[in-house]
C-alpha positions as YAML, in Angstrom:
chain: A
units: angstrom
residues:
- id: 1
  name: MET
  ca: [105.13, 36.10, -43.32]
- id: 2
  name: VAL
  ca: [101.85, 38.51, -44.28]
- id: 3
  name: LYS
  ca: [103.21, 41.42, -42.59]
- id: 4
  name: ILE
  ca: [106.25, 40.74, -44.23]
- id: 5
  name: ARG
  ca: [105.37, 40.18, -48.17]
- id: 6
  name: HIS
  ca: [103.14, 43.52, -47.50]
- id: 7
  name: THR
  ca: [106.31, 45.46, -46.29]
- id: 8
  name: LEU
  ca: [108.01, 44.16, -49.87]
- id: 9
  name: GLN
  ca: [105.07, 44.66, -51.70]
- id: 10
  name: LEU
  ca: [105.06, 48.29, -50.42]
- id: 11
  name: PHE
  ca: [108.62, 48.66, -51.07]
- id: 12
  name: ILE
  ca: [108.74, 47.79, -55.15]
- id: 13
  name: LEU
  ca: [105.38, 50.20, -55.57]
- id: 14
  name: THR
  ca: [107.48, 53.04, -53.28]
- id: 15
  name: LEU
  ca: [110.54, 52.32, -56.03]
- id: 16
  name: PHE
  ca: [108.30, 52.06, -59.27]
- id: 17
  name: ILE
  ca: [107.06, 55.35, -58.45]
- id: 18
  name: VAL
  ca: [110.38, 57.31, -57.54]
- id: 19
  name: SER
  ca: [111.40, 55.75, -60.67]
- id: 20
  name: CYS
  ca: [108.56, 57.06, -63.02]
- id: 21
  name: SER
  ca: [110.07, 60.84, -61.61]
- id: 22
  name: PRO
  ca: [110.18, 62.02, -65.51]
- id: 23
  name: PHE
  ca: [112.91, 64.41, -64.13]
- id: 24
  name: ARG
  ca: [116.26, 64.40, -61.97]
- id: 25
  name: VAL
  ca: [117.32, 66.70, -59.78]
- id: 26
  name: VAL
  ca: [120.82, 67.25, -58.50]
- id: 27
  name: SER
  ca: [122.10, 70.12, -56.14]
- id: 28
  name: ASP
  ca: [125.63, 70.67, -54.27]
- id: 29
  name: TYR
  ca: [126.31, 73.38, -51.58]
- id: 30
  name: ASP
  ca: [129.83, 74.75, -50.36]
- id: 31
  name: LYS
  ca: [129.31, 73.29, -46.66]
- id: 32
  name: ASN
  ca: [131.66, 75.60, -44.95]
- id: 33
  name: VAL
  ca: [129.04, 78.82, -45.50]
- id: 34
  name: ASP
  ca: [126.62, 79.57, -42.98]
- id: 35
  name: PHE
  ca: [123.69, 79.77, -44.29]
- id: 36
  name: SER
  ca: [121.33, 81.43, -42.37]
- id: 37
  name: GLN
  ca: [122.73, 84.64, -43.25]
- id: 38
  name: TYR
  ca: [121.03, 85.13, -46.27]
- id: 39
  name: LYS
  ca: [117.27, 86.58, -45.88]
- id: 40
  name: SER
  ca: [117.57, 88.49, -49.65]
- id: 41
  name: TYR
  ca: [118.17, 87.48, -52.86]
- id: 42
  name: GLN
  ca: [117.98, 89.10, -56.70]
- id: 43
  name: ILE
  ca: [117.62, 87.52, -59.87]
- id: 44
  name: SER
  ca: [120.28, 88.88, -61.95]
- id: 45
  name: ASN
  ca: [119.89, 87.70, -65.81]
- id: 46
  name: LEU
  ca: [116.49, 88.20, -66.00]
- id: 47
  name: GLY
  ca: [116.97, 89.59, -69.34]
- id: 48
  name: GLU
  ca: [119.53, 86.75, -70.47]
- id: 49
  name: LEU
  ca: [117.07, 84.07, -69.68]
- id: 50
  name: ASN
  ca: [116.36, 81.72, -72.70]
- id: 51
  name: LEU
  ca: [112.35, 80.89, -71.52]
- id: 52
  name: ASN
  ca: [109.29, 82.07, -73.01]
- id: 53
  name: ASP
  ca: [107.29, 84.66, -71.69]
- id: 54
  name: ILE
  ca: [105.54, 81.85, -70.21]
- id: 55
  name: ASP
  ca: [107.21, 79.82, -69.12]
- id: 56
  name: GLN
  ca: [109.64, 81.74, -67.67]
- id: 57
  name: SER
  ca: [106.53, 83.30, -65.06]
- id: 58
  name: ARG
  ca: [106.16, 79.21, -63.50]
- id: 59
  name: VAL
  ca: [109.88, 79.37, -63.03]
- id: 60
  name: LEU
  ca: [110.00, 82.66, -61.21]
- id: 61
  name: GLU
  ca: [106.56, 82.48, -59.72]
- id: 62
  name: GLU
  ca: [107.71, 78.88, -58.05]
- id: 63
  name: LEU
  ca: [110.81, 80.20, -57.42]
- id: 64
  name: ASN
  ca: [109.40, 83.32, -54.71]
- id: 65
  name: ARG
  ca: [107.49, 80.77, -53.19]
- id: 66
  name: GLN
  ca: [110.04, 78.41, -52.50]
- id: 67
  name: LEU
  ca: [112.40, 80.81, -51.53]
- id: 68
  name: ALA
  ca: [109.56, 83.00, -49.06]
- id: 69
  name: LEU
  ca: [108.50, 79.75, -47.32]
- id: 70
  name: LYS
  ca: [112.70, 79.58, -46.34]
- id: 71
  name: ASN
  ca: [111.86, 83.34, -45.46]
- id: 72
  name: ILE
  ca: [114.46, 84.75, -48.02]
- id: 73
  name: HIS
  ca: [112.61, 87.43, -50.09]
- id: 74
  name: SER
  ca: [113.54, 89.44, -52.80]
- id: 75
  name: SER
  ca: [115.71, 92.87, -52.53]
- id: 76
  name: ASP
  ca: [117.35, 95.74, -54.18]
- id: 77
  name: THR
  ca: [119.78, 95.09, -51.63]
- id: 78
  name: PRO
  ca: [120.51, 91.52, -51.80]
- id: 79
  name: ASP
  ca: [122.42, 88.67, -49.81]
- id: 80
  name: LEU
  ca: [122.34, 86.34, -52.80]
- id: 81
  name: LYS
  ca: [121.90, 86.58, -56.30]
- id: 82
  name: ILE
  ca: [120.93, 83.81, -58.41]
- id: 83
  name: GLU
  ca: [121.35, 83.41, -61.09]
- id: 84
  name: ILE
  ca: [119.12, 80.88, -64.00]
- id: 85
  name: LYS
  ca: [119.83, 79.06, -67.58]
- id: 86
  name: ALA
  ca: [117.31, 77.44, -69.28]
- id: 87
  name: SER
  ca: [118.44, 75.35, -71.81]
- id: 88
  name: HIS
  ca: [117.34, 72.39, -73.98]
- id: 89
  name: LYS
  ca: [118.19, 69.44, -76.33]
- id: 90
  name: ILE
  ca: [116.77, 66.96, -78.74]
- id: 91
  name: VAL
  ca: [116.82, 63.72, -77.16]
- id: 92
  name: ARG
  ca: [116.12, 60.10, -79.51]
- id: 93
  name: ASP
  ca: [114.76, 57.04, -77.80]
- id: 94
  name: ASN
  ca: [115.45, 53.91, -79.85]
- id: 95
  name: TYR
  ca: [112.94, 50.72, -78.88]
- id: 96
  name: ILE
  ca: [113.75, 47.21, -80.25]
- id: 97
  name: THR
  ca: [110.97, 44.81, -80.07]
- id: 98
  name: PRO
  ca: [112.51, 41.56, -80.51]
- id: 99
  name: SER
  ca: [110.77, 38.40, -82.89]
- id: 100
  name: ILE
  ca: [110.56, 35.07, -81.60]
- id: 101
  name: ASN
  ca: [109.18, 32.53, -84.30]
- id: 102
  name: PHE
  ca: [108.53, 29.03, -84.29]
- id: 103
  name: GLY
  ca: [107.23, 27.67, -87.36]
- id: 104
  name: SER
  ca: [106.97, 23.73, -88.84]
- id: 105
  name: TRP
  ca: [107.19, 22.39, -92.65]
- id: 106
  name: GLY
  ca: [106.30, 18.73, -92.67]
- id: 107
  name: SER
  ca: [107.55, 17.10, -90.64]
- id: 108
  name: TRP
  ca: [110.15, 19.28, -89.55]
- id: 109
  name: PHE
  ca: [110.36, 21.97, -86.61]
- id: 110
  name: GLY
  ca: [112.70, 24.97, -86.31]
- id: 111
  name: GLY
  ca: [112.07, 28.28, -84.75]
- id: 112
  name: GLY
  ca: [114.53, 31.28, -84.42]
- id: 113
  name: ILE
  ca: [114.61, 34.22, -82.43]
- id: 114
  name: GLY
  ca: [115.21, 37.58, -84.07]
- id: 115
  name: ILE
  ca: [115.11, 41.39, -84.00]
- id: 116
  name: GLY
  ca: [111.84, 42.68, -84.91]
- id: 117
  name: ARG
  ca: [110.48, 46.15, -85.41]
- id: 118
  name: THR
  ca: [112.95, 49.51, -84.41]
- id: 119
  name: PHE
  ca: [110.54, 52.83, -82.78]
- id: 120
  name: SER
  ca: [112.33, 55.63, -82.56]
- id: 121
  name: LYS
  ca: [110.97, 58.22, -80.40]
- id: 122
  name: GLU
  ca: [112.15, 62.32, -80.78]
- id: 123
  name: TYR
  ca: [111.50, 64.70, -78.10]
- id: 124
  name: THR
  ca: [112.67, 67.84, -76.44]
- id: 125
  name: SER
  ca: [114.01, 67.90, -72.95]
- id: 126
  name: GLY
  ca: [114.53, 70.64, -70.50]
- id: 127
  name: THR
  ca: [117.02, 71.96, -68.44]
- id: 128
  name: LEU
  ca: [116.81, 74.58, -65.02]
- id: 129
  name: VAL
  ca: [119.96, 75.46, -63.02]
- id: 130
  name: PHE
  ca: [119.89, 77.86, -60.12]
- id: 131
  name: ASP
  ca: [122.97, 78.91, -59.13]
- id: 132
  name: PHE
  ca: [123.20, 81.08, -55.74]
- id: 133
  name: ILE
  ca: [125.77, 83.29, -55.66]
- id: 134
  name: ASP
  ca: [126.83, 85.30, -52.16]
- id: 135
  name: ALA
  ca: [126.36, 89.24, -53.36]
- id: 136
  name: LYS
  ca: [129.05, 90.41, -51.49]
- id: 137
  name: THR
  ca: [131.94, 87.47, -52.13]
- id: 138
  name: GLY
  ca: [130.67, 86.98, -55.52]
- id: 139
  name: LYS
  ca: [130.94, 83.25, -54.99]
- id: 140
  name: LEU
  ca: [128.81, 80.34, -55.74]
- id: 141
  name: VAL
  ca: [127.53, 78.84, -52.56]
- id: 142
  name: TRP
  ca: [124.59, 76.75, -53.96]
- id: 143
  name: GLN
  ca: [123.62, 75.12, -57.31]
- id: 144
  name: GLY
  ca: [120.31, 73.22, -58.42]
- id: 145
  name: ILE
  ca: [119.51, 71.60, -61.51]
- id: 146
  name: GLY
  ca: [117.11, 69.95, -62.84]
- id: 147
  name: SER
  ca: [116.79, 68.33, -66.08]
- id: 148
  name: GLY
  ca: [114.07, 65.83, -67.79]
- id: 149
  name: LEU
  ca: [111.37, 68.68, -68.45]
- id: 150
  name: LYS
  ca: [109.25, 67.50, -71.44]
- id: 151
  name: VAL
  ca: [109.60, 70.96, -73.37]
- id: 152
  name: ASP
  ca: [107.66, 69.63, -76.27]
- id: 153
  name: SER
  ca: [103.95, 69.79, -73.85]
- id: 154
  name: PRO
  ca: [102.28, 72.53, -72.67]
- id: 155
  name: LYS
  ca: [100.55, 70.61, -70.32]
- id: 156
  name: SER
  ca: [103.35, 68.71, -69.02]
- id: 157
  name: LYS
  ca: [105.40, 72.36, -68.71]
- id: 158
  name: GLN
  ca: [102.84, 73.40, -66.71]
- id: 159
  name: GLU
  ca: [102.75, 70.34, -64.25]
- id: 160
  name: GLN
  ca: [106.57, 69.74, -64.41]
- id: 161
  name: ILE
  ca: [108.41, 73.37, -63.68]
- id: 162
  name: PRO
  ca: [106.55, 73.96, -60.13]
- id: 163
  name: LYS
  ca: [107.43, 70.41, -59.38]
- id: 164
  name: MET
  ca: [111.10, 70.29, -60.55]
- id: 165
  name: ILE
  ca: [111.26, 73.45, -58.28]
- id: 166
  name: GLU
  ca: [109.92, 72.41, -55.55]
- id: 167
  name: LYS
  ca: [112.53, 69.50, -55.89]
- id: 168
  name: MET
  ca: [115.11, 71.36, -56.51]
- id: 169
  name: MET
  ca: [114.25, 73.77, -53.69]
- id: 170
  name: LYS
  ca: [113.69, 70.83, -50.88]
- id: 171
  name: ASN
  ca: [117.78, 70.70, -51.56]
- id: 172
  name: PHE
  ca: [118.36, 73.91, -50.53]
- id: 173
  name: PRO
  ca: [120.37, 74.02, -47.44]
- id: 174
  name: LEU
  ca: [117.66, 74.82, -44.60]
- id: 175
  name: ILE
  ca: [117.81, 77.90, -42.19]
- id: 176
  name: LYS
  ca: [118.73, 77.70, -39.05]
...
């Protein structure tokens, strides 16, 4: 019984930690492509990247690191062309706190539930998209999308950009 209780507690804790992730990552790839043929890459749209120099450096350093771990290296004659897209949007979260009141006047007693206070929080959320394109065919073979970066905070960007890219690249098909 104790073992079941501990297992349940561990499951709930894991679920809580996973659900608290500040960003979301999804990916898609062409299952008919043999990814072991890709040994080199080139980022093809560096001049068009909509990031400041600091964030661009963070993105490129982590992407280079993750690809090196998969034994794929930068080249002037690449097997893969990588297009990076970055965007941001303003997000507004509204929170409404309930209000529960009870009271009495003389011998009368009553209560009620109403809307209390409304709070609004506005922040900028960023998204990164990596398109991996076969250099020979020009076809998209893998796409990774990470969204939910907290763009307003430099400290958040320092921490979240590498984590997001690492999480995105875990979904990159393994080279056999």
